[in-house]
C-alpha positions in Angstrom: -35.4 89.5 12.0 -33.1 92.1 10.1 -29.3 92.3 9.5 -27.0 94.7 7.7 -24.6 93.2 5.2 -21.6 94.8 3.5 -20.5 94.0 0.1 -16.8 93.6 0.3 -15.4 91.8 -2.7 -14.0 93.8 -5.5 -16.6 93.4 -8.0 -19.7 93.8 -5.9 -22.8 92.0 -6.7 -22.8 90.6 -10.2 -24.6 87.8 -11.7 -22.6 84.8 -9.9 -22.8 86.5 -6.7 -26.4 87.0 -7.1 -27.0 83.4 -8.1 -25.2 82.4 -4.9 -27.3 84.5 -2.7 -30.5 83.3 -4.2 -29.3 79.6 -4.0 -28.5 80.3 -0.2 -31.7 81.8 0.5 -33.7 79.0 -1.4 -32.4 76.3 0.8 -34.5 77.6 3.7 -38.2 77.8 4.5 -38.5 81.5 4.7 -38.8 84.8 2.7 -35.8 87.1 2.6 -36.0 90.6 1.1 -32.8 92.5 0.3 -32.8 96.3 0.2 -30.6 99.1 -0.5 -31.8 102.8 -0.5 -35.5 102.4 -1.3 -35.0 99.4 -3.8 -36.2 96.0 -2.5 -35.4 92.4 -4.0 -36.6 89.2 -3.1 -33.5 87.1 -1.7 -34.4 84.2 -4.1 -34.6 86.1 -7.5 -31.2 86.6 -9.1 -32.6 89.2 -11.5 -34.1 91.2 -8.6 -31.0 91.0 -6.6 -29.2 92.5 -9.6 -31.5 95.5 -9.6 -30.0 96.5 -6.4 -26.9 97.9 -8.2 -24.3 97.1 -5.2 -20.8 97.7 -5.7 -18.1 97.1 -3.2 -18.8 98.9 -0.1 -22.5 98.9 -0.3 -24.5 98.3 2.8 -27.6 95.9 2.2 -30.4 95.2 4.7 -31.6 91.7 4.7 -35.1 91.0 6.3 -36.2 87.4 6.8 -39.7 86.2 7.9 -40.6 82.4 8.3 -39.8 79.3 10.3 -36.0 79.2 9.3 -35.5 83.0 8.6 -32.8 83.3 11.4 -30.9 80.4 9.8 -30.9 81.8 6.2 -29.8 85.5 7.6 -26.9 83.7 9.4 -25.9 81.7 6.3 -26.1 85.0 4.2 -23.8 86.7 6.8 -21.2 83.9 6.4 -21.5 84.3 2.7 -20.9 88.1 2.5 -18.3 87.7 5.1 -16.4 85.2 2.8 -16.6 87.7 -0.1 -18.8 85.0 -1.9 -15.8 82.7 -2.3 -14.2 85.2 -4.7 -10.7 86.7 -4.5 
């Protein structure tokens, strides 16, 4: 399963946001890979997510495998759509 996610919050993906993404992924029995350009990151690793360097407006591809991959991607879509709870 694969989806495209847009970073809409003002500060892009920073440490707090990366932690929320990783926390979301860890709740599910699956593996999620996030990628931008030719850089890939494990969705459960805050440090790897930060290496994506994703400011506002960035499109990120999320790919999930495993029994609950679809659920994880659905929750990630909600998280990105809500701008990670930031204003």
